[in-house]
Backbone as JSON, one array per atom type, in Angstrom:
{
  "sequence": "MDKVPLTEYELENTRPGEAITLAGVMAILVTAIVVVVVWKLYTSGDGSVALPGGYKFTWN",
  "N": [[41.08, 151.66, 75.67], [39.51, 152.64, 72.28], [37.31, 151.57, 70.27], [36.64, 151.38, 66.46], [34.65, 151.03, 64.52], [35.36, 149.54, 60.78], [34.92, 151.36, 57.92], [33.21, 151.23, 55.07], [34.37, 151.44, 53.0], [37.0, 151.07, 53.83], [36.86, 148.55, 54.52], [36.49, 147.13, 52.02], [39.0, 147.84, 50.7], [40.68, 146.06, 52.36], [43.11, 143.91, 52.57], [43.98, 140.48, 52.82], [47.52, 138.91, 53.61], [50.02, 139.97, 54.47], [50.98, 138.44, 56.82], [51.05, 135.96, 55.91], [52.97, 136.22, 54.16], [55.14, 136.9, 55.66], [55.48, 135.0, 57.41], [56.64, 133.11, 55.09], [59.22, 133.88, 54.56], [59.89, 134.11, 57.04], [60.51, 131.4, 56.91], [61.81, 130.53, 55.06], [64.37, 131.69, 56.16], [64.92, 129.88, 58.23], [65.31, 127.67, 57.55], [67.59, 128.43, 55.46], [69.27, 128.35, 57.94], [69.87, 126.61, 58.89], [70.56, 124.79, 56.91], [73.02, 126.01, 56.64], [74.18, 125.21, 58.97], [74.28, 122.73, 58.77], [76.1, 122.28, 56.8], [78.56, 122.98, 57.62], [78.76, 121.18, 60.13], [78.58, 118.7, 58.14], [81.08, 119.24, 56.58], [83.11, 119.41, 58.34], [86.38, 118.26, 59.98], [85.92, 116.7, 62.28], [84.5, 116.29, 65.23], [81.97, 116.71, 67.69], [78.16, 116.34, 68.68], [76.08, 117.12, 71.6], [72.49, 116.77, 72.3], [69.93, 117.58, 73.66], [68.45, 115.53, 75.51], [69.42, 113.23, 76.04], [70.96, 112.43, 73.99], [74.0, 112.22, 71.74], [76.49, 112.42, 69.79], [79.13, 111.83, 67.73], [82.24, 112.11, 65.23], [84.77, 111.42, 63.36]],
  "CA": [[40.88, 151.86, 74.14], [38.26, 152.71, 72.41], [37.07, 150.54, 69.08], [35.88, 152.29, 65.79], [34.55, 150.45, 63.13], [35.81, 150.16, 59.68], [33.88, 152.18, 56.86], [33.27, 150.55, 53.5], [35.83, 151.83, 51.83], [38.23, 150.41, 54.6], [36.3, 147.01, 54.34], [36.56, 146.59, 50.39], [40.41, 147.91, 50.64], [41.49, 145.53, 53.68], [43.29, 143.09, 51.68], [45.31, 139.72, 53.68], [48.57, 138.33, 52.85], [50.81, 140.31, 55.61], [51.26, 137.05, 57.8], [51.52, 134.99, 54.82], [54.4, 136.64, 53.21], [56.18, 137.27, 56.81], [55.58, 133.2, 57.63], [57.35, 132.49, 54.21], [60.05, 134.8, 54.94], [60.6, 133.19, 58.05], [60.29, 129.66, 56.67], [62.98, 130.17, 54.01], [65.4, 132.07, 56.33], [65.18, 129.04, 58.95], [66.01, 126.32, 56.45], [68.93, 128.25, 55.32], [70.7, 128.81, 58.85], [69.79, 125.41, 59.33], [71.73, 124.27, 55.62], [74.52, 126.33, 57.04], [74.92, 124.55, 60.28], [74.47, 121.06, 58.93], [76.86, 122.0, 55.73], [79.18, 122.94, 58.59], [78.8, 119.87, 60.4], [79.54, 118.05, 57.42], [82.66, 119.32, 55.82], [84.21, 119.54, 59.59], [86.68, 116.96, 60.17], [85.49, 115.93, 63.51], [83.61, 116.89, 66.46], [80.9, 116.02, 68.52], [77.54, 117.49, 69.19], [75.39, 116.38, 72.7], [71.43, 117.52, 72.78], [68.68, 117.58, 74.76], [67.52, 114.17, 76.17], [70.97, 112.48, 76.69], [71.51, 111.86, 72.67], [75.45, 112.38, 71.74], [77.22, 111.99, 68.64], [80.26, 112.14, 67.6], [82.68, 111.51, 64.5], [86.27, 111.33, 63.59]],
  "C": [[39.7, 151.81, 73.38], [38.46, 152.16, 70.19], [36.24, 151.41, 68.26], [35.99, 151.31, 64.85], [35.39, 150.67, 61.84], [34.92, 150.46, 58.79], [34.26, 151.22, 55.72], [33.99, 150.23, 52.85], [36.8, 151.4, 52.21], [38.16, 148.72, 54.44], [36.55, 146.24, 53.05], [38.32, 146.72, 50.5], [41.48, 146.78, 51.61], [42.81, 144.23, 52.61], [44.95, 141.7, 52.6], [46.31, 139.2, 52.5], [49.76, 138.63, 53.95], [51.41, 138.97, 55.97], [52.15, 136.06, 56.93], [52.74, 134.88, 54.25], [55.51, 136.78, 54.45], [56.79, 135.77, 57.08], [56.76, 132.59, 56.82], [58.65, 133.01, 54.58], [60.92, 133.93, 55.91], [61.09, 131.88, 57.84], [62.05, 129.43, 56.11], [64.14, 130.66, 55.01], [65.66, 131.05, 57.71], [65.91, 128.3, 58.64], [67.11, 126.86, 56.14], [69.72, 128.58, 56.41], [70.59, 127.59, 59.38], [70.8, 124.65, 58.28], [73.09, 124.66, 56.1], [75.2, 125.37, 57.74], [75.21, 122.95, 59.8], [75.73, 120.78, 57.93], [77.98, 122.08, 56.35], [79.86, 121.99, 59.36], [79.55, 119.08, 59.25], [80.76, 117.84, 56.78], [84.18, 119.39, 57.23], [84.87, 117.88, 59.71], [86.44, 115.99, 61.44], [84.55, 116.83, 64.7], [82.59, 116.0, 67.26], [79.52, 117.06, 68.91], [76.88, 116.61, 70.52], [73.9, 117.58, 72.44], [70.65, 116.81, 73.04], [68.26, 116.45, 74.43], [68.53, 113.1, 75.66], [71.65, 111.91, 75.01], [73.19, 112.78, 72.5], [75.43, 111.94, 70.58], [78.28, 112.79, 68.23], [80.51, 111.26, 66.01], [83.71, 112.07, 64.29], [86.5, 111.21, 62.18]]
}
């Protein structure tokens, strides 16, 4: 694949920010999913969770 240098016009009109926006949206999405999972665990009557590393939680 051949590389083509940008023209002066293209260099002046290049705007950063797409990666920051995408990272922000992904962070909000992950936070929302974690909140829903924690809320479901909090409102459940009883259950148990086994996490990697040998951690086990049980609630009644």
